[in-house]
N, C-alpha and C positions, 0 to 999 in steps of 0.2 A: 763748625764749618759746613755751609750747605750742600748739600747733596746735588751732584752734577744729573742733570733730565736726560734721559734717554728719549730717543727718538722711534722705538720699535715697542708702541702700545695702541696699535688698531688706532690710531689717529688721536687718541686722549691720554695724558699723562696719570700714571698712576699716582696715587697719594704719597707711596713711598720714594717716589722720584720728587717731591717736595721739600722745601726745609718748613721748619715748624710754622713761619708766620704764613706761608704761602697756602700751608694744608689747611690752616685754620681758616683763613679768608676764602679757600675754595669751599668749605664745608659750609661757610655762612652763606655764599651764594648760591649754594646748588638748589636749595627750596624755592627761590624766588625764579630761577631759571627753570625749574622742571614744573613751575605754574604757569608761566607764560608759554611754554611749549606745549603745555596740555591744552590751552585755551588756542593754539593754533588747530586742534582737530575741530572744533565747532566752526572756526573760520574757514576750513577747506570746504566744510557743507554750506555754509552760507553762500559761498560761488557758485554753488550747484543748486541753489534753491531761490528762484527768483524772486518769490515774495518778500525775502530779507534785503536789507539794504547792503550792497558790496561796501562803502565806507567802513563799516563795522568790521569787515574780513581785514581791509587795508589797515585799520589802526591798529587789529590786534598783531598782523605780520609784522607791521614798523615796531611795535612795540617788544615782541620776542627778538627781532634782531637787535635793537637797542639794548637789551637786558642781556644778551649774551656776549654782546661787544663791550659791555661795561663790567661783565664778570671778567671776562678776559684780560681788559685792561688792568683791573684792579688785582687780580691774583698774579700777572704777569710781571707789573713793577714791583713786586716784592720777592720775586725770583732773582737769584745770583746771575741767571741769563736767561731774560726775557725771550731773546731770539730762539733760543732752543725750546722755551715753552709755547710759544706760539706755533714753532714747526711740529711740536709734539701733539698739539691739540688742532690739527689741520682739521679733522672732522666739525669742529664750533666754526672755525674761519669759514668752511664750504656752506655750513648752515646760515651763516648771517649772510651771505652770498646770496644764496637760495630763497631767504626769507624776504630779503628786500626786493629781488626779481619776482618772487609771488604777489607784493604788494602794487607792483608795476606793471603787471601782465593785464591783459585784458579778461572779462569774467571768464569763468570756465566753460560756462554754459555756451559761449558764443565762439569759444576757440577751442580747439582739440590740442593745440600746441601747448597752451596755457594750461590746460587740464592735464595733460601729460608732465609739465613742469612742476606744477602744484604736488602732484603725486608722487613725485621724486622726492620733492622737499619732506613730504608727510614720511617718506620712508626713513630719510636720514633723521627727521624728528625722533620717529620711535625708537631706533637705534640709539639715538643720544639717550632717550629717557631709559631705555633698557639698560644701558650702560650706568647709568647713574643712579638706576635702584637695584643692580644686580647684587649689591651685599645683603640688600633686604630681601630680595626674593629667595637667596639661597642660604638664609641664616639661620631659618628655624626645621623643624621636625614635620612630622606629616600633619598634626593638627594645624600649624602654621600655613602651611601650603595648602590645606582645604578650605581655609579661611580666604587665603588670597583666589585661591581658585574662583570661591564663592562672589567674590567683589568683582572679578574680572566679568565673571557670568551676569551678575547684575548690571555692571556698566555696559556690557555688550547687547544684553535684552533691551535695555531702555534704547540704545542706540537703533537697535531695529524697529523698537515701536514708534519712535520719533521718525524714521527715514522712509519706513518700507508702508504703503496703504493697506497692503493684505494682512498685516500684523494689528489686529484689533486690542489686543491686552498686553500688558507688561508680562503676563504667564506665556503668551503666545512668543513675544519676542524674545524671552529666555529660553524657551523650546527650541527656534529656531537658532539662537546662538551656540547653544550646546551641540545641536546637530550639526552646524557650520564648523565649529571649532573642534568637535571631535571627527570629522570628516565624513560622517556617516551619510546625510544628505538623504531623507526618507523621502523629501520631495512633496509633502503634504502642504508645507509653506516655503517658498522660495522668494529671495529677492528679484523683484522684477524692474525696480528704477535704478537709474545711472548709480544714485548716490549709495542705495542700500547694498550693490553689487560690489562698488569699491568700499565699504564699509565691511562687507563680507571677508575681503583679501585680509584688511586689517584683522579682524575675528580669527580667521585662519592662523595667521601669524602670531599672535599674541596668545590666543585660546590654546592652540595646540601646543605651545611651548608650556603653558602652565600644567596642561594636564599631562604632559610628557613629565613634567616634574615630579607630580603627584604618583602617578604610576612608577617612576622612579624610585621613590620614598617607599611606597609599600613593597616593591621588589625588595630595596635595601633592606627592609625590614624582615623579610623572610630570609633573605642571604645571610643578614645578622645572627637569627636565632638559629641556623642550620650550623653555621660556623660556630656558635657557642656550643653546641651539641655537639659537634665534633672534638672541639677544645676540650671539654668534659670526658669524653670516651678516651681521647689521647693520655689525659692526667690519670684516669683512672686505670689504664694499663701501665703507664709507668710508674705509678705507686704500688701495682700489684708487681711488677718485674723488681722494683728495688724491695720491697720487703721480701720477695722470693730469694734474692740475692743476698740479703741480709741473713736471712734463715741460713741459707748454705754455707754462708761464712762462719756463722755460727757453730754450724754441725762439723764443719771442716777444722775449726780451732779445737773443738773436743776431741776430735781422732787424734790430731796431732798431741794433744796433751798426755793422751792414755798411750800413745806410742813412744814416747819419749823415755829413755832409761832411767831407771832411778839414780838418784845420786849415791856414789859411793861412801860405805861406812865409815866414820869417823875414828880415827886411831885412839 
């Protein structure tokens, strides 16, 4: 019997709340949806860079809205309660409306309201991608998290290299990405354009989260090793006490045997 879908899931259905067919379909559609949502990042900056044609950004927004809508329809029709599935995926519904609005709004360089709307949709898109990749982000140990942090640093460094005129090399972009994500802010290189400043907001949100995972993994390793040593000390003391109790019981048994009166002589 299909499982009943709960609506208390941050606006997204958990895999455990879907039946087998719906879960398989959701996993199959996860990566196409992530790809088109990832493409909305350059689409957002296309609206800020006047030298690039805005029809490209409009096409990306429409393709992302169509892909998210198609995934909702294909997965929802396999559920026992499609309406409950749509309610539990309210974030995707809001994201579809936001992507369509982003395609219809005027260019961001000409309207502050359009820029604010597209920025809000970008934050929703980031939340949706992080939710979809949550199992991949938290699945590994320290080595996996270090590799993930390096990939995020490379991506953010290239972004600053493209968007910030003062960043002359990819190495400078990576340095700016690290100081921004770590909230250090040395001030040797700072974002100066509107596109770079907005990109810095996403770098802080994404980079700080990844760096926090790395530091948490390192702290967990130290706590684990300390707990292991404490457990060894407790077990060592417990074995010593058990050995002492065993020896005392043996000595007491010997005393009782010596104090026992001899049996009477046989007639």
